[in-house]
C-alpha positions in Angstrom: -32.9 128.9 -6.9 -29.8 128.6 -4.8 -27.6 131.6 -4.4 -24.4 132.1 -2.5 -23.0 135.7 -2.4 -19.5 135.7 -0.8 -18.1 139.2 0.0 -14.1 139.8 0.0 -12.7 140.3 3.4 -13.3 143.6 4.9 -9.7 144.9 4.7 -9.6 143.9 1.0 -13.0 145.5 0.4 -12.0 148.7 1.7 -9.3 149.0 -0.9 -12.2 149.0 -3.5 -14.8 151.1 -1.5 -14.1 154.5 -0.5 -15.3 158.3 -0.6 -15.3 160.1 -4.0 -12.1 162.1 -3.1 -10.2 159.0 -2.1 -11.4 156.9 -5.0 -9.9 159.1 -7.7 -6.6 157.8 -6.7 -7.7 154.1 -6.9 -8.3 153.7 -10.5 -7.2 150.3 -11.2 -9.3 147.1 -10.4 -8.8 143.5 -10.8 -11.2 140.5 -10.8 -10.8 137.0 -11.8 -13.0 133.9 -12.7 -13.8 131.4 -10.0 -11.2 129.1 -11.3 -8.6 131.9 -11.5 -7.8 131.3 -15.0 -9.4 134.4 -16.4 -8.5 137.9 -15.2 -9.9 141.1 -15.9 -8.1 144.5 -15.2 -10.2 147.6 -15.2 -8.7 151.1 -15.2 -11.1 153.9 -14.3 -9.9 157.5 -14.7 -9.7 159.8 -17.6 -10.9 156.9 -19.7 -12.4 153.5 -18.8 -10.5 150.8 -20.3 -10.6 147.0 -19.7 -8.4 144.0 -20.7 -8.6 140.4 -20.3 -6.0 137.6 -19.8 -6.3 133.8 -19.9 -3.6 132.2 -17.8 -1.4 135.0 -18.5 -2.2 135.3 -22.2 -3.8 138.4 -23.5 -7.0 137.9 -24.8 -8.0 141.3 -25.1 -5.7 144.3 -24.9 -6.6 147.4 -23.1 -9.8 148.6 -24.9 -11.9 151.7 -24.2 -15.6 151.6 -23.4 -17.7 154.7 -23.1 -21.0 156.2 -23.9 -21.8 159.8 -25.2 -25.0 161.6 -24.1 -26.8 164.4 -25.3 -25.8 167.6 -23.2 -22.1 166.8 -23.4 -22.1 164.2 -20.6 -20.2 160.9 -21.2 -20.2 157.6 -19.3 -16.7 156.1 -18.9 -14.8 159.4 -19.4 -13.4 161.8 -16.7 -14.6 159.4 -14.1 -15.1 160.3 -10.3 -15.5 157.2 -8.4 -18.0 157.4 -5.5 -17.9 153.7 -4.5 -17.1 150.3 -5.5 -17.4 146.7 -4.5 -16.3 143.1 -5.6 -18.8 140.2 -5.1 -18.6 136.5 -5.6 -21.6 135.0 -6.9 -22.6 131.4 -7.0 -26.0 130.5 -8.2 -28.3 128.2 -10.3 -31.4 128.9 -12.2 -34.0 126.7 -13.9 -33.9 126.8 -17.7 -37.1 126.7 -19.7 -37.1 124.9 -22.9 -33.3 124.7 -23.3 -30.6 122.2 -23.7 -30.4 121.5 -20.0 -32.7 121.8 -17.0 -30.6 124.0 -14.9 -27.8 126.6 -15.6 -24.9 127.1 -13.2 -23.8 130.8 -12.8 -20.8 131.5 -11.1 -18.6 134.7 -11.4 -16.9 137.5 -9.6 -18.3 140.8 -10.1 -16.9 144.4 -9.8 -19.5 147.2 -9.6 -18.3 150.8 -9.8 -20.6 153.7 -8.9 -19.6 157.1 -10.6 -20.3 160.7 -10.2 -23.2 161.5 -12.7 -25.8 159.0 -11.7 -24.2 156.1 -13.5 -22.0 153.1 -13.0 -20.4 150.1 -14.7 -20.4 146.4 -14.0 -17.8 143.8 -14.9 -18.2 140.1 -14.5 -15.4 137.3 -14.8 -17.0 133.9 -15.3 -15.0 130.6 -16.0 -16.0 130.8 -19.6 -16.0 134.5 -20.5 -16.2 138.0 -19.3 -18.9 140.9 -19.7 -19.6 144.3 -18.8 -22.4 146.8 -18.9 -23.2 150.5 -17.9 -26.1 151.4 -15.9 -27.8 154.6 -15.2 -29.6 155.8 -11.9 -30.7 159.2 -13.4 -34.4 160.2 -12.5 -35.1 161.6 -15.9 -34.9 160.1 -19.3 -31.9 161.0 -21.6 -30.5 160.6 -25.2 -27.6 158.2 -26.1 -25.8 159.8 -28.9 -23.1 157.1 -29.4 -21.4 154.3 -27.8 -17.7 153.3 -28.0 -17.2 149.6 -27.5 -13.8 148.3 -28.4 -12.3 144.8 -28.7 -8.5 145.2 -29.2 -6.5 142.1 -29.8 -2.8 141.8 -29.6 -1.8 139.9 -32.8 -3.3 139.6 -36.2 -5.5 136.5 -35.5 -7.6 134.5 -37.9 -11.5 135.6 -37.5 -14.6 134.2 -38.6 -16.7 137.0 -39.7 -20.3 137.1 -40.8 -20.5 140.3 -42.9 -23.7 142.2 -43.4 -24.3 141.9 -47.1 -28.0 142.2 -47.7 -29.4 144.3 -50.3 -32.8 144.8 -49.1 -32.3 148.5 -48.7 -29.3 149.7 -50.7 -27.6 152.7 -48.9 -28.6 151.5 -45.3 -25.8 149.3 -43.9 -28.1 148.7 -40.9 -30.7 146.7 -42.9 -30.0 143.1 -42.9 -31.7 139.7 -42.8 -28.6 138.7 -40.5 -27.7 135.7 -42.7 -24.3 135.2 -44.1 -21.5 132.8 -44.5 -18.5 133.3 -42.5 -15.4 135.0 -44.2 -12.4 133.5 -42.6 -9.3 135.9 -42.7 -7.1 137.8 -40.4 -8.2 140.7 -38.2 -6.2 143.3 -40.3 -8.1 142.0 -43.4 -11.6 143.3 -41.9 -13.3 145.0 -44.8 -13.1 148.5 -44.6 -16.4 150.6 -44.3 -18.2 147.0 -43.8 -20.3 145.9 -40.8 -20.5 142.4 -39.4 -23.0 140.9 -36.9 -22.5 138.9 -33.9 -21.5 136.5 -32.5 -17.9 136.8 -34.1 -15.3 134.4 -33.3 -11.5 135.2 -33.1 -8.9 132.3 -33.0 -6.3 133.2 -30.5 -4.1 130.1 -31.4 -3.2 127.0 -29.4 -6.9 125.9 -29.2 -8.1 129.2 -27.5 -11.1 131.1 -29.1 -12.9 134.2 -28.2 -16.4 134.9 -29.4 -17.6 138.7 -29.2 -21.1 138.7 -27.9 -23.8 140.8 -26.4 -26.8 140.2 -24.4 -30.2 141.9 -23.1 -30.9 144.3 -26.0 -34.0 145.6 -24.2 -34.8 149.1 -25.7 -31.6 149.6 -27.1 -30.0 149.0 -30.6 -28.0 145.8 -31.2 -24.3 146.1 -31.7 -22.7 145.5 -35.1 -19.0 145.2 -35.6 -16.6 147.3 -37.8 -12.8 147.6 -38.1 -11.3 149.2 -35.0 -8.9 152.1 -34.7 -6.0 149.9 -33.4 -4.2 147.5 -35.8 -6.0 144.5 -34.8 -9.2 145.9 -33.1 -12.9 145.6 -33.5 -15.3 148.4 -32.6 -19.1 148.4 -31.9 -21.3 150.2 -34.5 -25.0 150.9 -33.8 -27.9 151.8 -36.0 -28.9 155.4 -35.4 -32.5 155.8 -34.3 -35.0 155.6 -37.2 -37.5 158.7 -37.8 -39.3 157.9 -41.1 -40.2 154.9 -43.0 -41.5 153.4 -46.3 -42.6 150.0 -47.5 -40.0 148.1 -49.6 -37.8 145.1 -49.8 -39.1 141.6 -50.5 -42.6 141.8 -51.7 -42.8 145.2 -49.9 -42.7 143.4 -46.7 -39.9 145.5 -45.1 -40.3 148.6 -43.4 -37.4 150.6 -44.8 -35.9 153.5 -42.9 -35.7 156.6 -45.0 -34.4 158.9 -42.3 -32.3 158.2 -39.1 -31.6 160.6 -36.1 -28.1 161.7 -35.0 -28.5 159.6 -31.9 -28.8 155.8 -31.2 -31.3 155.7 -28.3 -33.7 157.4 -26.1 -33.9 155.9 -22.7 -35.5 156.0 -19.4 -33.4 157.4 -16.5 -33.1 154.2 -14.5 -31.6 151.9 -17.2 -29.4 148.8 -17.3 -27.7 148.9 -20.8 -26.8 145.7 -22.9 -23.9 143.3 -21.7 -20.9 143.5 -24.0 -18.6 140.6 -23.8 -16.5 137.7 -24.7 -17.2 133.9 -24.4 -13.5 132.4 -23.8 -12.8 128.7 -24.7 -9.7 126.6 -24.4 -10.7 124.2 -26.7 -13.5 124.3 -29.6 -15.8 121.7 -28.2 -16.3 124.0 -25.1 -18.4 126.2 -27.3 -20.8 123.7 -28.0 -22.2 123.8 -24.4 -22.0 127.3 -23.5 -24.7 129.2 -21.4 -23.4 132.9 -21.4 -26.4 134.4 -23.1 -28.7 132.7 -20.7 -26.6 133.8 -17.8 -26.6 137.5 -19.0 -30.3 137.6 -19.9 -33.1 139.2 -17.9 -34.8 136.4 -15.8 -38.1 134.9 -16.9 -41.1 137.3 -16.7 -43.8 134.6 -17.4 -45.1 133.2 -14.1 -47.0 130.2 -15.5 -45.1 128.5 -18.4 -47.0 125.3 -18.4 -48.9 126.2 -21.6 -45.5 126.6 -23.5 -45.2 123.5 -25.6 -42.0 122.8 -27.5 -42.0 120.4 -30.2 -41.6 119.6 -34.1 -43.5 121.2 -36.9 -44.5 120.0 -40.3 -43.6 122.9 -42.7 -45.0 123.9 -46.1 -43.1 126.6 -47.6 -39.6 125.2 -48.2 -41.2 122.1 -50.1 -43.6 124.5 -52.0 -46.8 122.4 -51.0 -45.4 119.7 -53.2 -47.2 116.7 -52.0 -48.6 114.1 -54.3 -50.7 110.9 -54.6 -53.6 112.7 -53.2 -57.1 113.3 -55.0 -57.2 117.2 -54.4 -55.0 120.0 -55.8 -52.1 120.7 -53.6 -51.5 124.3 -52.4 -52.5 126.9 -50.1 -56.0 125.4 -49.4 -57.9 123.6 -46.6 -57.4 120.1 -48.1 -53.6 120.5 -48.1 -53.4 121.7 -44.6 -55.6 118.9 -43.2 -53.1 116.5 -45.1 -50.2 118.0 -43.2 -52.1 117.8 -40.0 -52.7 114.1 -40.7 -49.0 113.6 -41.4 -48.2 115.3 -38.1 -50.6 112.9 -36.1 -49.1 109.8 -38.0 -45.6 111.0 -37.0 -46.1 112.2 -33.6 -45.5 115.8 -34.4 -46.7 118.6 -32.3 -47.5 121.3 -35.0 -48.0 122.5 -38.4 -47.1 126.0 -39.6 -49.1 127.7 -42.2 -46.7 129.9 -44.0 -47.0 132.9 -46.4 -50.3 132.9 -48.3 -53.0 132.1 -45.8 -53.8 135.9 -45.4 -52.9 139.2 -46.8 -49.2 139.6 -46.1 -49.7 143.1 -44.5 -53.3 142.7 -43.0 -53.8 139.8 -40.9 -57.5 140.4 -40.8 -57.8 139.6 -44.6 -57.8 135.8 -45.0 -57.1 134.1 -48.2 -60.6 133.1 -49.6 -59.2 129.8 -50.8 -58.6 128.7 -47.2 -60.7 128.1 -44.0 -58.4 129.0 -41.3 -60.9 128.3 -38.6 -61.8 124.9 -39.9 -58.0 124.0 -40.1 -57.6 125.1 -36.6 -60.6 123.3 -35.4 -59.6 119.9 -37.2 -56.1 120.3 -35.9 -57.4 120.6 -32.4 -59.6 117.4 -32.8 -56.3 115.7 -33.7 -54.3 117.4 -30.9 -52.2 119.2 -33.3 -51.3 122.8 -32.9 -51.3 125.5 -35.6 -48.6 128.2 -36.0 -49.3 131.0 -38.4 -46.8 133.0 -40.5 -47.1 136.7 -40.4 -44.9 139.7 -41.6 -43.5 142.0 -38.9 -45.3 145.0 -40.6 -48.6 143.3 -40.3 -47.9 142.3 -36.6 -46.8 145.8 -35.8 -49.8 147.4 -37.2 -52.4 145.2 -35.6 -50.7 143.3 -32.9 -53.2 143.4 -30.2 -56.3 142.6 -32.3 -54.7 140.0 -34.3 -53.3 138.1 -31.1 -56.5 138.2 -29.5 -58.5 137.1 -32.5 -56.3 134.1 -33.5 -55.7 133.1 -29.9 -59.3 132.9 -29.3 -59.6 130.9 -32.5 -57.2 128.3 -31.0 -54.0 129.2 -32.8 -50.8 128.3 -30.8 -48.2 130.8 -32.1 -47.0 133.1 -34.7 -43.9 132.9 -37.0 -43.0 136.6 -37.4 -40.8 137.5 -40.3 -38.8 140.3 -42.2 -37.8 142.3 -39.0 -34.6 142.9 -40.6 -33.2 145.7 -38.3 -31.7 145.8 -34.8 -32.2 149.5 -34.0 -33.8 150.6 -31.0 -37.4 150.6 -32.4 -36.9 147.1 -33.6 -35.3 145.6 -30.5 -37.8 147.1 -28.2 -40.6 145.5 -30.7 -39.3 142.0 -30.2 -39.8 142.7 -26.3 -43.4 144.1 -26.9 -44.2 141.1 -29.1 -42.9 138.5 -26.6 -45.0 140.0 -24.0 -48.1 140.3 -26.0 -47.7 136.7 -27.0 -47.4 135.7 -23.4 -50.7 137.6 -22.7 -52.5 135.7 -25.4 -50.5 132.4 -24.7 -49.1 132.3 -28.1 -45.6 130.9 -29.2 -43.4 133.2 -31.1 -40.8 132.3 -33.7 -38.8 135.3 -34.9 -37.6 135.2 -38.6 -35.6 137.7 -40.8 -34.2 138.6 -37.2 -31.0 139.6 -35.4 -29.3 137.0 -33.3 -31.0 135.8 -30.1 -29.8 138.1 -27.0 -31.5 136.4 -24.1 -35.2 137.4 -24.9 -35.8 133.5 -25.0 -34.9 133.4 -21.3 -36.9 136.4 -20.5 -40.0 135.4 -22.3 -39.8 131.6 -22.7 -42.5 131.7 -25.2 -40.0 133.2 -27.8 -39.3 129.6 -28.8 -37.2 130.0 -31.8 -35.1 132.4 -33.7 -33.8 132.4 -37.2 -30.6 134.9 -37.8 -29.0 131.8 -39.6 -28.4 131.1 -43.4 -30.5 128.0 -43.1 -31.7 125.3 -45.3 -33.9 127.7 -47.3 -30.9 129.1 -49.2 -30.5 125.6 -50.8 -33.3 126.5 -53.0 -31.3 129.2 -54.7 -27.6 129.5 -53.5 -25.5 127.1 -55.9 -22.1 128.4 -55.0 -22.3 128.2 -51.2 -20.0 125.5 -49.2 -23.1 124.5 -47.1 -21.4 121.7 -45.1 -18.7 124.0 -43.9 -21.2 126.5 -42.8 -23.2 123.6 -41.0 -20.0 122.9 -39.1 -19.4 126.5 -38.2 -22.6 127.7 -36.9 -22.7 125.2 -33.8 -19.5 126.9 -32.5 -20.6 130.6 -33.5 -24.1 131.1 -34.0 -25.6 128.8 -31.7 -23.7 130.6 -28.8 -26.4 133.2 -29.0 -29.4 130.8 -28.6 -31.8 128.6 -30.6 -31.8 128.9 -34.5 -34.4 127.9 -37.1 -32.3 126.3 -39.6 -35.3 124.2 -40.7 -33.4 120.8 -41.4 -34.9 117.7 -42.7 -34.3 117.5 -46.3 -35.0 114.1 -47.9 -33.3 115.0 -51.4 -29.7 114.8 -50.5 -26.9 115.5 -52.9 -23.1 115.2 -52.9 -20.9 118.0 -54.2 -20.8 117.0 -57.7 -24.8 116.3 -57.8 -26.1 119.2 -56.0 -27.8 122.1 -57.7 -30.3 124.8 -56.8 -34.0 123.9 -57.4 -36.9 126.0 -56.0 -39.9 123.7 -56.1 -38.3 120.3 -55.2 -35.2 121.4 -53.4 -32.3 119.3 -52.4 -29.6 119.7 -49.5 -25.7 119.5 -49.9 -24.5 116.5 -47.8 -25.8 113.2 -47.0 -29.1 112.1 -45.4 -27.4 111.3 -42.2 -26.0 114.8 -42.1 -29.6 116.0 -42.1 -30.8 113.8 -39.3 -27.9 114.7 -37.0 -29.0 118.2 -37.2 -32.0 117.3 -35.2 -29.6 116.4 -32.4 -27.1 119.1 -32.9 -28.9 122.2 -33.6 -30.7 124.0 -30.9 -34.4 124.6 -31.8 -37.0 124.0 -29.2 -39.5 124.5 -32.1 -37.9 122.4 -34.8 -39.1 122.2 -38.3 -39.5 119.4 -40.8 -38.5 121.1 -43.9 -39.5 118.6 -46.6 -43.1 117.5 -47.5 -45.1 114.9 -46.2 -45.1 112.9 -49.2 -41.3 112.6 -49.3 -41.4 111.6 -45.5 -43.9 109.0 -46.1 -41.7 107.5 -48.8 -38.9 107.5 -46.4 -40.6 106.5 -43.3 -37.6 104.9 -41.8 -36.0 108.2 -41.6 -38.9 110.1 -40.6 -39.5 107.7 -37.7 -36.0 108.2 -36.5 -36.3 111.9 -36.6 -39.7 112.0 -34.9 -38.2 110.3 -31.7 -35.7 113.2 -31.3 -36.8 115.8 -28.5 -36.4 119.4 -29.1 -35.6 120.2 -25.5 -33.1 118.3 -23.3 -32.1 117.7 -19.6 -28.4 117.7 -20.2 -25.9 118.3 -22.9 -22.5 116.8 -23.2 -19.9 118.2 -25.8 -17.9 115.2 -27.1 -15.6 116.7 -29.6 -15.3 119.4 -32.3 -13.2 121.6 -34.5 -14.7 124.9 -35.8 -15.9 124.5 -39.5 -14.6 120.7 -39.4 -16.7 118.3 -37.4 -18.7 118.2 -34.4 -20.1 115.5 -31.8 -22.3 116.1 -29.0 -24.6 114.1 -26.7 -28.0 115.4 -25.2 -30.2 113.5 -22.4 -34.0 113.5 -22.3 -34.9 111.5 -19.3 -32.9 108.1 -19.4 -32.5 108.2 -23.2 -29.5 109.9 -24.8 -29.4 111.3 -28.3 -26.0 111.7 -29.9 -25.1 113.7 -33.2 -22.1 114.0 -35.1 -21.4 115.8 -38.6 -18.6 116.6 -40.7 -17.8 119.2 -43.6 -17.0 117.8 -47.2 -13.9 115.9 -45.6 -14.8 112.3 -44.8 -13.5 111.1 -41.4 -13.8 108.8 -38.6 -14.8 110.0 -35.1 -14.6 108.2 -31.9 -17.9 108.5 -29.8 -16.7 108.0 -26.3 -19.9 106.7 -24.2 -18.4 107.4 -20.9 -21.1 110.0 -20.3 -23.6 107.2 -20.0 -24.6 106.2 -16.5 -24.0 102.5 -15.4 -25.9 99.8 -16.9 -26.8 98.1 -20.2 -28.1 100.2 -23.1 -29.2 99.7 -26.7 -28.0 102.0 -29.3 -30.1 102.6 -32.4 -27.7 104.1 -35.0 -28.5 106.1 -38.1 -25.2 106.5 -40.2 -24.0 107.1 -43.7 -24.2 104.1 -46.0 -21.1 102.7 -47.7 -22.0 104.5 -51.0 -23.1 107.8 -49.5 -20.2 109.5 -51.1 -21.7 108.7 -54.4 -25.4 108.8 -53.5 -26.1 111.1 -50.7 -29.3 109.4 -49.7 -27.5 106.0 -48.8 -27.8 105.4 -45.2 -27.9 102.4 -42.8 -29.7 102.0 -39.7 -28.4 99.4 -37.0 -28.9 98.5 -33.4 -26.1 97.4 -30.9 -25.7 96.8 -27.2 -23.5 99.4 -25.6 -22.4 100.5 -22.1 -20.4 103.5 -20.6 -17.1 101.6 -21.4 -17.7 101.6 -25.0 -16.2 103.8 -27.7 -17.9 103.6 -31.0 -16.2 104.4 -34.4 -18.4 106.8 -36.4 -17.6 106.5 -40.1 -18.7 109.9 -41.6 -18.7 110.1 -45.4 -18.0 113.4 -47.3 -20.7 116.0 -46.2 -21.8 113.1 -43.8 -23.4 112.7 -40.5 -24.1 110.1 -37.7 -26.8 109.9 -35.1 -27.8 107.7 -32.3 -30.7 106.9 -29.8 -29.2 105.2 -26.8 -31.8 103.9 -24.2 -31.6 101.6 -21.2 -32.2 98.0 -22.0 -35.4 96.8 -20.2 -34.9 93.8 -17.9 
């Protein structure tokens, strides 16, 4: 790690560092991003207010930030400043299992220490801003509420993922965190509704602002509701859960039946979550943003050599519908050995055994039709890892014993499902699961979960997250405009971190021919659209959703997918417009993988190869066939010679895609 901290000149610093008595008169502070384009103005007095400008344009108008504690104390109100300082920070850190090898972290930071054993930190980056409260109290205390506001100066268009899950009617804080984006003005934010993060505001003329949070350790996640100002957004936090009952899908949810009149109980010395904005001047900048990584707590696993990213043969989406075999397909030993053999044949690293291998709420009760230990032994003999599905209820009830047992057996990880909350108990549980997983050298893939918030940097064995309305919804949701959603999430949801969308459908359909089918599901959009997802969607543990029989029948497609890595050394955003189209390139060693997708609008994109180093290259291109608008499975593979001077015309059909593997020509 290389760190450079530059302090402001002494005379200027004295303006921001003073005794408590003098500081009461110096209530306005200003910091700027290293490139001087973003400015944060903080007013600390009766109220704590912050505002953000980009090149003189208002991004966030004055907005209050405070926390109310039990015992009538507040953070961010009636402030008495004891000291303050402004630091310039320039550093880099190694990123594990990510879209690039290293992350550059450069910002200007304001720290204000306040009477009452607390303070607040503001940061200005070139790509956004963030703030967090911190406490230096010796004793624990209770947070009754938090007041987090994002006031905008105009009625801008917004992309809003509303909480609309019905798993626990009457409790707005129970959610699978999966939703299409409602696109409407800030003034139209639905009254008495909640949305989850990230949430994107279009500030016009290409400028966007995404509301985010990071480092939710032992504190509830922030949802968003309509603010008190005309065009404002306001944080909403789940009250602390006191009592529960089983409920929801297959009784797998832990439904909260009683909540407290506070949101968190915390230790005395505490750094609270970051609240912030990612700010882009053009949409494609959102495709290669590292803000959540930068705000996360650093890696806590000393040895990460055992953590292996990779691709996974998945059973649940395709309903175990393999064919041309001489055994009955299903949740049994023979079927999983077939999946293992498929993984070997196609250079995949893992298989997953989804719901059904055990009792859903007791991981010690194994389905008598299946020999888990034999499957793990067989997989190990083939150098394939086995990942087990588990409900959060089952893991929470028996985590230590279950992790110890299955780790000793040789299982490589757990896909943990149906968390469906982000109150303090649940966010804290994700850190406990991550730590226990690391102890037993288990990968963790969190499903039915809130968006990533940096845990994947802190515990790199947390290798993937759901929190996205993924391909599984194609099994039952007829009316959704999936290609538009597919072209929205790279700019919004993916800002938070990896997403287990589970691509790879082999039954592809155009808008007229698509229909929801549970047992042999299809996807909206073309085959090339699905293939491009393996490049575009960040997922260190990436599923192949369809069944092995389908992939064997489509070996050309399967082989192309199998060559796409799941983590990369470098990422370059090439082009993009939220909800319309996307194109980006990712480097693995000397090989580049390029992906492009469009919504239901056919279009031509120019792929500028100037990101390539000098030299001669060959590009293997997977693209929509000439009839893909009629038959979505139609594709073409071709090879061409290219160099960094070239620009390729990518023809994308309606709901289409384009992918390329570009590698140096051997001489």
